[in-house]
N, C-alpha and C positions, 0 to 999 in steps of 0.2 A: 481170582479176580485179576491179579497182576498179569498172569500168564495169558488170560483171555484178552485183556486190553492190549498187551504186546502183540498178540497174534493179529488182532484187528488192525492195529497201527501199521504193522509190517505188511499187511495185505493191501493197504491203500496205495494207489498210484502216487509215486514220489512227487510228480509234477503238480498234483492236486492237494497234497497234504497241507492243512492249515492247523486244524485242531480236531480232537476227538473227545466226545463225552460218553462215558459208559456208566451205567447205574445197574447194580445188582439189587433186586428187591426180594426178600424172603416173604413169600405170600402167606406163610403161616403166622409170622409175627409182625409183619409190616416193617421190619428193620431194613435199612438200606445202606449201601456203601456206594460212594461216588468216586470216580477217577476221571481227571481231565488231563489230556496230553496236548501240549502246544508245540508246534514245530520249532519255534524260536527259543525254547527254553531247554 
């Protein structure tokens, strides 16, 4: 999850980066994990 979030964040245009919301959902169990990245943090 962390590696995927970092890949997405680094793929965004730096001039347009504000925040990124990523959610991984296990369709078998319904369990989920959420990651939020903000440019200013």
